[in-house]
Biopython code that builds the backbone (N, CA, C, O; Angstrom):
import numpy as np
from Bio.PDB.StructureBuilder import StructureBuilder

atoms = [
    (1, "MET", "N", (17.162, 7.768, -17.118)),
    (1, "MET", "CA", (17.855, 6.931, -16.168)),
    (1, "MET", "C", (17.443, 5.480, -16.405)),
    (1, "MET", "O", (16.280, 5.209, -16.705)),
    (2, "LYS", "N", (18.374, 4.557, -16.275)),
    (2, "LYS", "CA", (18.119, 3.133, -16.481)),
    (2, "LYS", "C", (17.845, 2.450, -15.140)),
    (2, "LYS", "O", (18.407, 2.827, -14.111)),
    (3, "ASN", "N", (16.963, 1.431, -15.168)),
    (3, "ASN", "CA", (16.740, 0.641, -13.965)),
    (3, "ASN", "C", (17.691, -0.545, -13.939)),
    (3, "ASN", "O", (18.529, -0.685, -14.830)),
    (4, "GLU", "N", (17.569, -1.409, -12.919)),
    (4, "GLU", "CA", (18.506, -2.527, -12.773)),
    (4, "GLU", "C", (18.388, -3.558, -13.883)),
    (4, "GLU", "O", (19.303, -4.361, -14.068)),
    (5, "ARG", "N", (17.281, -3.559, -14.633)),
    (5, "ARG", "CA", (17.111, -4.490, -15.752)),
    (5, "ARG", "C", (17.552, -3.882, -17.077)),
    (5, "ARG", "O", (17.437, -4.527, -18.120)),
    (6, "GLY", "N", (18.050, -2.665, -17.052)),
    (6, "GLY", "CA", (18.539, -2.022, -18.262)),
    (6, "GLY", "C", (17.491, -1.223, -19.007)),
    (6, "GLY", "O", (17.799, -0.603, -20.026)),
    (7, "GLY", "N", (16.248, -1.223, -18.516)),
    (7, "GLY", "CA", (15.177, -0.460, -19.151)),
    (7, "GLY", "C", (15.094, 0.943, -18.582)),
    (7, "GLY", "O", (15.793, 1.292, -17.631)),
    (8, "GLU", "N", (14.229, 1.734, -19.181)),
    (8, "GLU", "CA", (14.031, 3.094, -18.693)),
    (8, "GLU", "C", (13.329, 3.065, -17.337)),
    (8, "GLU", "O", (12.421, 2.265, -17.111)),
    (9, "GLU", "N", (13.757, 3.933, -16.456)),
    (9, "GLU", "CA", (13.158, 4.060, -15.132)),
    (9, "GLU", "C", (11.789, 4.720, -15.281)),
    (9, "GLU", "O", (11.674, 5.792, -15.874)),
    (10, "LEU", "N", (10.748, 4.075, -14.740)),
    (10, "LEU", "CA", (9.405, 4.624, -14.784)),
    (10, "LEU", "C", (9.106, 5.353, -13.480)),
    (10, "LEU", "O", (9.657, 5.026, -12.428)),
    (11, "GLU", "N", (8.227, 6.340, -13.566)),
    (11, "GLU", "CA", (7.846, 7.085, -12.376)),
    (11, "GLU", "C", (7.013, 6.197, -11.461)),
    (11, "GLU", "O", (6.131, 5.472, -11.920)),
    (12, "LYS", "N", (7.299, 6.259, -10.166)),
    (12, "LYS", "CA", (6.508, 5.529, -9.182)),
    (12, "LYS", "C", (5.228, 6.316, -8.945)),
    (12, "LYS", "O", (5.264, 7.425, -8.412)),
    (13, "MET", "N", (4.106, 5.746, -9.339)),
    (13, "MET", "CA", (2.828, 6.421, -9.149)),
    (13, "MET", "C", (2.316, 6.218, -7.721)),
    (13, "MET", "O", (1.801, 7.147, -7.098)),
    (14, "ILE", "N", (2.466, 4.991, -7.212)),
    (14, "ILE", "CA", (2.086, 4.664, -5.838)),
    (14, "ILE", "C", (3.228, 3.877, -5.216)),
    (14, "ILE", "O", (3.719, 2.910, -5.798)),
    (15, "GLU", "N", (3.642, 4.296, -4.039)),
    (15, "GLU", "CA", (4.660, 3.547, -3.309)),
    (15, "GLU", "C", (4.183, 3.352, -1.869)),
    (15, "GLU", "O", (3.957, 4.317, -1.139)),
    (16, "VAL", "N", (4.037, 2.100, -1.483)),
    (16, "VAL", "CA", (3.584, 1.725, -0.148)),
    (16, "VAL", "C", (4.746, 1.033, 0.552)),
    (16, "VAL", "O", (5.315, 0.078, 0.024)),
    (17, "LYS", "N", (5.095, 1.513, 1.734)),
    (17, "LYS", "CA", (6.234, 0.953, 2.472)),
    (17, "LYS", "C", (5.810, 0.540, 3.877)),
    (17, "LYS", "O", (5.360, 1.367, 4.670)),
    (18, "HIS", "N", (5.958, -0.733, 4.172)),
    (18, "HIS", "CA", (5.762, -1.285, 5.517)),
    (18, "HIS", "C", (4.427, -0.857, 6.130)),
    (18, "HIS", "O", (4.367, -0.458, 7.293)),
    (19, "LEU", "N", (3.362, -0.943, 5.335)),
    (19, "LEU", "CA", (2.042, -0.479, 5.750)),
    (19, "LEU", "C", (1.366, -1.500, 6.652)),
    (19, "LEU", "O", (1.282, -2.682, 6.317)),
    (20, "SER", "N", (0.888, -1.038, 7.791)),
    (20, "SER", "CA", (0.124, -1.864, 8.725)),
    (20, "SER", "C", (-1.073, -1.068, 9.208)),
    (20, "SER", "O", (-1.015, 0.153, 9.347)),
    (21, "LYS", "N", (-2.171, -1.792, 9.464)),
    (21, "LYS", "CA", (-3.366, -1.171, 10.030)),
    (21, "LYS", "C", (-4.003, -2.156, 10.992)),
    (21, "LYS", "O", (-4.304, -3.294, 10.633)),
    (22, "SER", "N", (-4.205, -1.699, 12.220)),
    (22, "SER", "CA", (-4.863, -2.507, 13.242)),
    (22, "SER", "C", (-6.100, -1.770, 13.722)),
    (22, "SER", "O", (-6.131, -0.541, 13.780)),
    (23, "TYR", "N", (-7.115, -2.544, 14.063)),
    (23, "TYR", "CA", (-8.346, -2.009, 14.636)),
    (23, "TYR", "C", (-8.504, -2.584, 16.032)),
    (23, "TYR", "O", (-7.860, -3.575, 16.380)),
    (24, "GLY", "N", (-9.352, -1.969, 16.823)),
    (24, "GLY", "CA", (-9.623, -2.473, 18.158)),
    (24, "GLY", "C", (-8.696, -1.857, 19.187)),
    (24, "GLY", "O", (-8.041, -0.845, 18.934)),
    (25, "SER", "N", (-8.653, -2.488, 20.357)),
    (25, "SER", "CA", (-7.854, -1.956, 21.461)),
    (25, "SER", "C", (-6.413, -2.433, 21.373)),
    (25, "SER", "O", (-6.098, -3.366, 20.634)),
    (26, "LYS", "N", (-5.553, -1.786, 22.129)),
    (26, "LYS", "CA", (-4.146, -2.192, 22.166)),
    (26, "LYS", "C", (-3.980, -3.564, 22.812)),
    (26, "LYS", "O", (-3.012, -4.271, 22.532)),
    (27, "LEU", "N", (-4.921, -3.940, 23.673)),
    (27, "LEU", "CA", (-4.849, -5.242, 24.340)),
    (27, "LEU", "C", (-5.238, -6.390, 23.418)),
    (27, "LEU", "O", (-4.724, -7.501, 23.550)),
    (28, "SER", "N", (-6.150, -6.119, 22.481)),
    (28, "SER", "CA", (-6.570, -7.176, 21.545)),
    (28, "SER", "C", (-6.764, -6.594, 20.140)),
    (28, "SER", "O", (-7.886, -6.527, 19.638)),
    (29, "PRO", "N", (-5.660, -6.174, 19.513)),
    (29, "PRO", "CA", (-5.777, -5.578, 18.173)),
    (29, "PRO", "C", (-6.100, -6.627, 17.110)),
    (29, "PRO", "O", (-5.717, -7.792, 17.222)),
    (30, "VAL", "N", (-6.808, -6.186, 16.088)),
    (30, "VAL", "CA", (-7.095, -7.019, 14.921)),
    (30, "VAL", "C", (-6.312, -6.414, 13.765)),
    (30, "VAL", "O", (-6.550, -5.268, 13.384)),
    (31, "LYS", "N", (-5.370, -7.184, 13.199)),
    (31, "LYS", "CA", (-4.544, -6.681, 12.101)),
    (31, "LYS", "C", (-5.286, -6.843, 10.778)),
    (31, "LYS", "O", (-5.557, -7.961, 10.340)),
    (32, "ALA", "N", (-5.612, -5.717, 10.150)),
    (32, "ALA", "CA", (-6.231, -5.748, 8.823)),
    (32, "ALA", "C", (-5.152, -5.803, 7.747)),
    (32, "ALA", "O", (-5.332, -6.461, 6.723)),
    (33, "LEU", "N", (-4.033, -5.117, 7.970)),
    (33, "LEU", "CA", (-2.870, -5.126, 7.073)),
    (33, "LEU", "C", (-1.629, -5.289, 7.934)),
    (33, "LEU", "O", (-1.534, -4.696, 9.009)),
    (34, "ASP", "N", (-0.678, -6.087, 7.469)),
    (34, "ASP", "CA", (0.514, -6.357, 8.269)),
    (34, "ASP", "C", (1.775, -6.257, 7.418)),
    (34, "ASP", "O", (2.131, -7.200, 6.710)),
    (35, "ASN", "N", (2.447, -5.113, 7.491)),
    (35, "ASN", "CA", (3.750, -4.889, 6.850)),
    (35, "ASN", "C", (3.718, -5.118, 5.333)),
    (35, "ASN", "O", (4.484, -5.924, 4.803)),
    (36, "ILE", "N", (2.838, -4.411, 4.653)),
    (36, "ILE", "CA", (2.695, -4.533, 3.197)),
    (36, "ILE", "C", (3.552, -3.471, 2.508)),
    (36, "ILE", "O", (3.539, -2.302, 2.892)),
    (37, "SER", "N", (4.290, -3.893, 1.490)),
    (37, "SER", "CA", (5.095, -2.971, 0.683)),
    (37, "SER", "C", (4.924, -3.324, -0.789)),
    (37, "SER", "O", (4.984, -4.495, -1.162)),
    (38, "PHE", "N", (4.711, -2.307, -1.626)),
    (38, "PHE", "CA", (4.648, -2.515, -3.073)),
    (38, "PHE", "C", (4.773, -1.174, -3.779)),
    (38, "PHE", "O", (4.617, -0.116, -3.170)),
    (39, "THR", "N", (5.056, -1.238, -5.073)),
    (39, "THR", "CA", (5.158, -0.051, -5.915)),
    (39, "THR", "C", (4.331, -0.269, -7.170)),
    (39, "THR", "O", (4.354, -1.352, -7.755)),
    (40, "VAL", "N", (3.602, 0.759, -7.582)),
    (40, "VAL", "CA", (2.891, 0.756, -8.859)),
    (40, "VAL", "C", (3.545, 1.834, -9.713)),
    (40, "VAL", "O", (3.531, 3.015, -9.365)),
    (41, "GLU", "N", (4.116, 1.411, -10.831)),
    (41, "GLU", "CA", (4.806, 2.354, -11.706)),
    (41, "GLU", "C", (3.870, 2.879, -12.789)),
    (41, "GLU", "O", (2.826, 2.292, -13.072)),
    (42, "GLU", "N", (4.268, 3.984, -13.378)),
    (42, "GLU", "CA", (3.511, 4.618, -14.454)),
    (42, "GLU", "C", (3.178, 3.591, -15.536)),
    (42, "GLU", "O", (4.054, 2.858, -15.995)),
    (43, "GLY", "N", (1.907, 3.542, -15.941)),
    (43, "GLY", "CA", (1.472, 2.644, -17.007)),
    (43, "GLY", "C", (1.048, 1.262, -16.552)),
    (43, "GLY", "O", (0.506, 0.498, -17.350)),
    (44, "GLU", "N", (1.278, 0.918, -15.296)),
    (44, "GLU", "CA", (0.888, -0.397, -14.792)),
    (44, "GLU", "C", (-0.590, -0.424, -14.416)),
    (44, "GLU", "O", (-1.156, 0.582, -13.990)),
    (45, "PHE", "N", (-1.201, -1.590, -14.580)),
    (45, "PHE", "CA", (-2.551, -1.856, -14.109)),
    (45, "PHE", "C", (-2.434, -2.884, -12.995)),
    (45, "PHE", "O", (-1.727, -3.881, -13.140)),
    (46, "VAL", "N", (-3.122, -2.648, -11.887)),
    (46, "VAL", "CA", (-3.009, -3.524, -10.726)),
    (46, "VAL", "C", (-4.398, -3.908, -10.244)),
    (46, "VAL", "O", (-5.297, -3.069, -10.185)),
    (47, "GLY", "N", (-4.567, -5.169, -9.902)),
    (47, "GLY", "CA", (-5.801, -5.655, -9.293)),
    (47, "GLY", "C", (-5.520, -6.061, -7.857)),
    (47, "GLY", "O", (-4.444, -6.572, -7.547)),
    (48, "ILE", "N", (-6.480, -5.834, -6.990)),
    (48, "ILE", "CA", (-6.363, -6.230, -5.586)),
    (48, "ILE", "C", (-7.362, -7.357, -5.360)),
    (48, "ILE", "O", (-8.571, -7.158, -5.475)),
    (49, "MET", "N", (-6.850, -8.542, -5.037)),
    (49, "MET", "CA", (-7.697, -9.717, -4.856)),
    (49, "MET", "C", (-7.440, -10.344, -3.491)),
    (49, "MET", "O", (-6.344, -10.235, -2.940)),
    (50, "GLY", "N", (-8.449, -10.990, -2.962)),
    (50, "GLY", "CA", (-8.297, -11.716, -1.709)),
    (50, "GLY", "C", (-9.652, -12.058, -1.140)),
    (50, "GLY", "O", (-10.665, -11.503, -1.565)),
    (51, "PRO", "N", (-9.680, -12.966, -0.184)),
    (51, "PRO", "CA", (-10.949, -13.366, 0.421)),
    (51, "PRO", "C", (-11.527, -12.254, 1.294)),
    (51, "PRO", "O", (-10.859, -11.261, 1.582)),
    (52, "SER", "N", (-12.756, -12.437, 1.700)),
    (52, "SER", "CA", (-13.414, -11.507, 2.607)),
    (52, "SER", "C", (-12.579, -11.352, 3.873)),
    (52, "SER", "O", (-12.143, -12.341, 4.462)),
    (53, "GLY", "N", (-12.361, -10.115, 4.284)),
    (53, "GLY", "CA", (-11.585, -9.855, 5.492)),
    (53, "GLY", "C", (-10.086, -9.795, 5.289)),
    (53, "GLY", "O", (-9.331, -9.730, 6.259)),
    (54, "ALA", "N", (-9.638, -9.817, 4.030)),
    (54, "ALA", "CA", (-8.196, -9.826, 3.751)),
    (54, "ALA", "C", (-7.556, -8.444, 3.830)),
    (54, "ALA", "O", (-6.330, -8.346, 3.862)),
    (55, "GLY", "N", (-8.351, -7.372, 3.862)),
    (55, "GLY", "CA", (-7.801, -6.023, 3.975)),
    (55, "GLY", "C", (-7.880, -5.189, 2.708)),
    (55, "GLY", "O", (-7.284, -4.115, 2.643)),
    (56, "LYS", "N", (-8.608, -5.664, 1.695)),
    (56, "LYS", "CA", (-8.702, -4.924, 0.423)),
    (56, "LYS", "C", (-9.320, -3.545, 0.619)),
    (56, "LYS", "O", (-8.771, -2.548, 0.149)),
    (57, "THR", "N", (-10.439, -3.480, 1.297)),
    (57, "THR", "CA", (-11.110, -2.199, 1.520)),
    (57, "THR", "C", (-10.275, -1.305, 2.424)),
    (57, "THR", "O", (-10.203, -0.097, 2.202)),
    (58, "THR", "N", (-9.652, -1.879, 3.429)),
    (58, "THR", "CA", (-8.771, -1.103, 4.307)),
    (58, "THR", "C", (-7.638, -0.478, 3.508)),
    (58, "THR", "O", (-7.321, 0.696, 3.698)),
    (59, "LEU", "N", (-7.023, -1.252, 2.613)),
    (59, "LEU", "CA", (-5.949, -0.722, 1.767)),
    (59, "LEU", "C", (-6.456, 0.430, 0.904)),
    (59, "LEU", "O", (-5.804, 1.471, 0.824)),
    (60, "MET", "N", (-7.606, 0.260, 0.261)),
    (60, "MET", "CA", (-8.156, 1.325, -0.586)),
    (60, "MET", "C", (-8.501, 2.563, 0.237)),
    (60, "MET", "O", (-8.297, 3.687, -0.222)),
    (61, "ASN", "N", (-9.019, 2.367, 1.444)),
    (61, "ASN", "CA", (-9.336, 3.508, 2.310)),
    (61, "ASN", "C", (-8.081, 4.268, 2.728)),
    (61, "ASN", "O", (-8.116, 5.492, 2.854)),
    (62, "ILE", "N", (-6.987, 3.567, 2.941)),
    (62, "ILE", "CA", (-5.725, 4.237, 3.283)),
    (62, "ILE", "C", (-5.156, 4.955, 2.059)),
    (62, "ILE", "O", (-4.687, 6.087, 2.169)),
    (63, "LEU", "N", (-5.195, 4.304, 0.896)),
    (63, "LEU", "CA", (-4.684, 4.950, -0.322)),
    (63, "LEU", "C", (-5.471, 6.213, -0.662)),
    (63, "LEU", "O", (-4.910, 7.168, -1.200)),
    (64, "SER", "N", (-6.763, 6.223, -0.353)),
    (64, "SER", "CA", (-7.593, 7.395, -0.658)),
    (64, "SER", "C", (-7.686, 8.362, 0.521)),
    (64, "SER", "O", (-8.461, 9.317, 0.474)),
    (65, "THR", "N", (-6.921, 8.131, 1.555)),
    (65, "THR", "CA", (-6.814, 8.953, 2.769)),
    (65, "THR", "C", (-8.102, 9.020, 3.589)),
    (65, "THR", "O", (-8.277, 9.938, 4.390)),
    (66, "ILE", "N", (-8.996, 8.065, 3.398)),
    (66, "ILE", "CA", (-10.181, 7.976, 4.262)),
    (66, "ILE", "C", (-9.751, 7.527, 5.656)),
    (66, "ILE", "O", (-10.251, 8.034, 6.660)),
    (67, "ASN", "N", (-8.821, 6.574, 5.711)),
    (67, "ASN", "CA", (-8.248, 6.090, 6.972)),
    (67, "ASN", "C", (-6.747, 6.340, 6.974)),
    (67, "ASN", "O", (-6.130, 6.479, 5.918)),
    (68, "LEU", "N", (-6.174, 6.394, 8.152)),
    (68, "LEU", "CA", (-4.725, 6.517, 8.308)),
    (68, "LEU", "C", (-4.152, 5.163, 8.705)),
    (68, "LEU", "O", (-4.811, 4.399, 9.411)),
    (69, "PRO", "N", (-2.937, 4.854, 8.263)),
    (69, "PRO", "CA", (-2.320, 3.588, 8.674)),
    (69, "PRO", "C", (-1.867, 3.645, 10.131)),
    (69, "PRO", "O", (-1.618, 4.720, 10.675)),
    (70, "THR", "N", (-1.766, 2.476, 10.747)),
    (70, "THR", "CA", (-1.194, 2.383, 12.085)),
    (70, "THR", "C", (0.311, 2.614, 12.004)),
    (70, "THR", "O", (0.893, 3.295, 12.848)),
    (71, "MET", "N", (0.934, 2.036, 10.972)),
    (71, "MET", "CA", (2.367, 2.213, 10.717)),
    (71, "MET", "C", (2.603, 2.205, 9.215)),
    (71, "MET", "O", (1.755, 1.752, 8.447)),
    (72, "GLY", "N", (3.756, 2.707, 8.804)),
    (72, "GLY", "CA", (4.140, 2.693, 7.400)),
    (72, "GLY", "C", (3.814, 3.989, 6.691)),
    (72, "GLY", "O", (3.344, 4.952, 7.297)),
    (73, "SER", "N", (4.075, 3.995, 5.382)),
    (73, "SER", "CA", (3.870, 5.211, 4.601)),
    (73, "SER", "C", (3.309, 4.902, 3.220)),
    (73, "SER", "O", (3.511, 3.822, 2.665)),
    (74, "VAL", "N", (2.594, 5.891, 2.686)),
    (74, "VAL", "CA", (2.036, 5.826, 1.338)),
    (74, "VAL", "C", (2.443, 7.091, 0.613)),
    (74, "VAL", "O", (2.302, 8.192, 1.144)),
    (75, "SER", "N", (2.949, 6.935, -0.602)),
    (75, "SER", "CA", (3.314, 8.070, -1.436)),
    (75, "SER", "C", (2.574, 7.944, -2.764)),
    (75, "SER", "O", (2.676, 6.922, -3.443)),
    (76, "ILE", "N", (1.829, 8.985, -3.131)),
    (76, "ILE", "CA", (1.108, 9.032, -4.401)),
    (76, "ILE", "C", (1.781, 10.091, -5.261)),
    (76, "ILE", "O", (1.768, 11.271, -4.910)),
    (77, "GLN", "N", (2.362, 9.690, -6.370)),
    (77, "GLN", "CA", (3.115, 10.569, -7.267)),
    (77, "GLN", "C", (4.150, 11.392, -6.499)),
    (77, "GLN", "O", (4.313, 12.589, -6.739)),
    (78, "GLY", "N", (4.839, 10.737, -5.583)),
    (78, "GLY", "CA", (5.916, 11.381, -4.839)),
    (78, "GLY", "C", (5.483, 12.283, -3.706)),
    (78, "GLY", "O", (6.326, 12.924, -3.078)),
    (79, "LYS", "N", (4.197, 12.351, -3.428)),
    (79, "LYS", "CA", (3.692, 13.238, -2.359)),
    (79, "LYS", "C", (3.210, 12.426, -1.181)),
    (79, "LYS", "O", (2.751, 12.990, -0.188)),
]
sb = StructureBuilder()
sb.init_structure("model")
sb.init_model(0)
sb.init_chain("A")
sb.init_seg("    ")
for serial, (resi, resn, name, xyz) in enumerate(atoms, 1):
    if name == "N":
        sb.init_residue(resn, " ", resi, " ")
    sb.init_atom(name, np.array(xyz, "f"), 0.0, 1.0, " ", f" {name:<3s}", serial, name[0])
structure = sb.get_structure()
């Protein structure tokens, strides 16, 4: 199958859709992640960069199922 650029369609290894994670109480939540979406295709290498408190560890914990997102979805190899 071809993609929109005319190349071969690669398998989506990781697909993150509208991912959000908040900590704390409902009255004063702290947003660690706010509506993040991205795809990592087969063969891609990805780095996660950002300052302290940007949500890097929270994202990795959600991808590895240590934590659950407040909203959104994560798919690893279609599962």
